[in-house]
C-alpha positions in Angstrom: 55.3 46.5 0.0 54.5 46.0 3.7 52.0 48.5 5.1 51.7 47.1 8.8 53.2 44.1 10.6 50.9 42.6 13.3 52.1 39.6 15.5 49.6 36.8 15.4 49.6 33.5 17.6 50.1 30.4 16.0 46.2 29.5 16.3 45.7 32.4 13.8 48.2 31.0 11.5 46.4 28.0 11.5 43.2 29.7 10.4 45.0 32.3 7.7 46.8 29.8 6.3 43.9 28.0 4.6 44.3 24.5 3.0 46.9 22.7 5.3 47.0 19.8 3.5 48.6 21.5 0.8 51.3 22.7 2.9 52.5 19.9 5.0 55.6 21.3 6.7 53.6 24.1 7.9 50.7 21.6 9.2 53.1 19.4 11.0 54.8 22.3 12.7 51.4 23.7 13.6 50.3 20.5 14.8 53.5 20.1 17.2 54.1 23.6 18.4 50.1 25.1 18.5 49.2 24.5 22.0 45.7 25.9 22.2 42.8 26.4 19.7 41.7 29.7 18.1 38.9 30.4 20.7 41.2 29.6 23.7 44.0 31.5 22.3 42.0 34.7 21.8 40.7 34.3 25.3 43.9 34.0 27.0 45.2 37.3 24.8 42.3 39.1 25.9 42.8 38.0 29.6 46.1 39.1 29.6 45.6 42.5 27.8 43.0 43.0 30.4 45.8 43.4 33.2 46.6 46.6 31.1 50.4 46.1 31.9 52.2 48.5 29.5 55.2 46.3 29.8 53.3 43.7 27.6 53.6 44.4 23.7 52.0 42.6 21.0 55.0 40.4 20.4 55.7 39.3 23.7 51.9 38.5 24.2 51.8 36.3 21.2 54.8 34.4 22.6 52.8 34.0 26.0 50.1 32.6 24.2 52.3 30.1 22.0 54.7 28.9 24.9 52.4 29.1 27.8 55.2 29.3 29.9 54.7 27.5 33.6 57.2 29.4 35.6 58.8 32.6 36.3 62.0 31.7 34.6 60.3 30.8 31.4 58.1 33.7 31.2 60.9 36.5 32.0 62.7 35.1 29.2 60.1 36.3 26.9 60.9 39.9 28.0 64.3 40.0 27.2 64.2 43.9 27.1 62.1 44.6 29.9 62.0 43.9 33.6 58.8 42.3 35.2 58.5 42.6 38.8 57.7 39.2 41.1 53.9 40.6 41.2 53.4 41.0 37.5 55.0 37.6 36.8 52.6 35.9 39.3 49.8 37.8 37.8 50.6 36.5 34.4 51.4 33.1 35.3 47.6 33.0 37.3 45.9 33.7 34.1 48.0 31.1 32.1 47.5 28.5 34.5 43.5 28.9 33.6 44.4 27.5 29.9 
């Protein structure tokens, strides 16, 4: 029975997975797609949360951290059910550029 679902970024998956040598498919996937280590991913997560934008939900925050979109078009694709204005997009992109 699932009591609670919490989205986690790939850096957390790497940590939660234990021995990745025993899971070569997962290890290879994480090696290819995980762009930040846990410390940087957590720091980026906190920086984006600090904006205090209620439009940014947990699932979207995880996608931002995992994908590190570099432009407005890529970022807005993450928000398929919400529209961000230009100021909000630029604010998020400015934070991402630090990482």
